C-alpha positions as CSV (number, residue, x, y, z in Angstrom):
1,X,86.6,176.6,67.5
2,X,89.0,179.5,68.3
3,X,87.3,179.9,71.7
4,X,87.7,176.1,72.4
5,X,91.7,176.8,71.4
6,X,92.0,180.0,73.8
7,X,90.7,177.9,76.7
8,X,92.7,174.6,76.1
9,X,95.9,177.3,75.8
10,X,94.9,178.9,79.1
11,X,94.5,175.8,81.2
12,X,97.7,174.8,79.6
13,X,99.6,177.4,81.4
14,X,97.3,178.0,84.6
15,X,97.4,174.6,85.5
16,X,101.0,174.3,86.3
17,X,101.1,177.7,87.6
18,X,98.5,176.8,90.0
19,X,100.1,173.7,90.8
20,X,103.2,175.5,91.5
21,X,101.5,177.9,93.7
22,X,100.0,175.3,95.7
23,X,103.2,173.6,96.5
24,X,104.7,177.0,97.6
25,X,102.1,177.6,100.0
26,X,102.4,173.9,101.4
27,X,106.1,174.7,101.7
28,X,105.5,177.5,103.4
29,X,103.2,176.0,106.2
30,X,105.0,173.2,106.7
31,X,108.1,175.4,107.6
32,X,106.4,177.5,109.9
33,X,105.3,174.6,111.6
34,X,108.6,173.0,111.9
35,X,110.2,176.3,113.3
36,X,107.4,176.5,115.9
37,X,107.6,173.1,117.0
38,X,111.4,173.4,117.5
39,X,112.8,174.2,120.8
40,X,112.9,177.6,121.1
41,X,112.8,177.8,125.0
42,X,116.0,179.9,126.9
43,X,118.2,177.5,128.4
44,X,119.9,178.0,131.6
45,X,123.1,177.1,132.5
46,X,123.6,174.6,135.2
47,X,126.5,174.5,137.1
48,X,127.9,171.2,137.7
49,X,130.6,172.2,140.8
50,X,129.8,170.9,144.2
51,X,129.5,173.1,146.7
52,X,132.2,172.7,149.4
53,X,132.3,173.6,152.9
54,X,136.2,173.5,153.5
55,X,138.5,176.0,152.3
56,X,141.0,175.2,149.4
57,X,143.8,176.7,148.7
58,X,144.5,177.3,144.8
59,X,147.9,178.2,143.7
60,X,147.7,180.0,140.1
61,X,149.4,178.2,137.0
62,X,152.8,179.2,135.7
63,X,153.0,180.4,132.5
64,X,155.4,182.1,130.4
65,X,154.7,185.2,128.4
66,X,153.8,184.2,124.8
67,X,156.9,184.2,122.4
68,X,155.7,187.2,120.0
69,X,155.8,185.7,116.1
70,X,158.3,186.3,113.9
71,X,157.2,188.8,111.5
72,X,158.9,189.2,107.9
73,X,158.8,192.1,105.3
74,X,159.5,191.6,101.5
75,X,161.5,194.6,100.2
76,X,159.7,196.8,97.4
77,X,160.9,199.5,95.4
78,X,161.8,202.6,97.0
79,X,162.1,200.9,100.8
80,X,164.5,201.7,103.0
81,X,165.2,200.6,106.5
82,X,163.3,203.8,107.6
83,X,160.7,203.3,105.5
84,X,159.9,199.8,107.1
85,X,160.6,201.3,110.6
86,X,158.0,203.5,109.9
87,X,155.5,200.8,108.3
88,X,156.3,198.6,111.4
89,X,155.9,201.3,114.2
90,X,159.8,200.2,115.2
91,X,163.4,202.2,114.9
92,X,166.2,201.4,112.1
93,X,168.2,200.0,115.3
94,X,165.8,197.4,116.2
95,X,165.5,196.4,112.6
96,X,169.3,196.1,112.4
97,X,169.4,194.4,115.3
98,X,166.9,192.1,113.9
99,X,168.7,191.4,110.5
100,X,172.6,191.6,111.5
101,X,173.9,190.3,107.9
102,X,171.9,192.8,106.0
103,X,173.6,195.6,104.7
104,X,171.3,199.0,105.1
105,X,173.2,200.4,102.3
106,X,172.4,197.4,99.8
107,X,168.6,196.3,100.1
108,X,167.6,194.7,97.2
109,X,163.7,194.7,95.8
110,X,162.4,191.0,97.0
111,X,165.0,190.7,99.9
112,X,163.2,189.3,103.0
113,X,164.1,191.3,106.3
114,X,162.7,190.1,109.7
115,X,160.5,193.1,111.4
116,X,159.6,191.4,114.4
């Protein structure tokens, strides 16, 4: 009777494992069939512009150069206008011009200054 219980125990674990292996194989085969059945042909762009025989002259649109976005920097411990100017590749004079109300001798931690 010991052999019978061992066989039952083996069947108890082997049957679900065989089922999972079979399902996995089926899923992989179906996915492979779907991937091959899909449209993987290279696409060729088609021009919808009509060919014209007359000469036409176009004028370029006048566009203004984009305005640079304003950038700000928050002063940290040890920062001076010179340090900030170096970080942002600018000059102390440019920082002073962008921040007329800020004293270069009285920068405080957490103060926000304009850098560009």
